[in-house]
C-alpha positions, 0 to 999 in steps of 0.5 A: 572662120571668123571670131566674134567677141562679146563685151570685150574688156582689156583682160578678157571678153565675156563671151567668144563665138567661133563657128557654131559655138559660143563660150562664156567667161566665168560669170559672177554675180555682179548685181548680187555680190555678197548675197546668198548662193541662190541669189548669186546663181539667179544673177549669174544665170540672167547674165548667161541668158543675156550673153547667149542671146547676144551670141544668137542662141539660148540655154536650150543649146547648152553643151557644157557648164562648169560651176565653181562654188566657194563652199560645197555647202551651197550645192543645194541652193545652187541646184535649186535655182539651176534646176528651175532654169535649165531647159528640160530635156536639154541639160548640158554636161556639167562639172561642179567643184569647190574652189576659192574664188577671186573675191570673197563677195562671190560664192558662185561662178559659172561658165558655159558653152553652147551651140549656135544654129 
C-alpha cells in the first residue's frame, strides 16, 4: 500500500494517508495565534477541513480526535465551536486533555484521523 504525505516539511507532514485512513499532525491556530480559545479552535478546524479535503475525505468520516488544551478553563469555548462544526450523527471518538503546548501563543491543538472511501 502506498503512503501519501500532505504538506511535507523537514520535521513532519501535516497529514499522512495510508490505505483508507488519513491522520493529521496536531494542528495549532497559525492564523489566530494569541487569540482566545474559541477563535483558535475555529482556525484549527478550518485547517483540518482543508487537510481532509486534500486527502479526499471530510469531517463526516472522522474516526478519532485528540485535543490538547493549555488550560481546561477553555473547555467550554472549545466545545461551543466544536459542537457547531462536527458532523451531526458522525461524531468521532474524542479525548481532551490539559497539556503545556509548544508555544505560549497557542492554547488549543487538535489532531484527527478519518476514513477515506
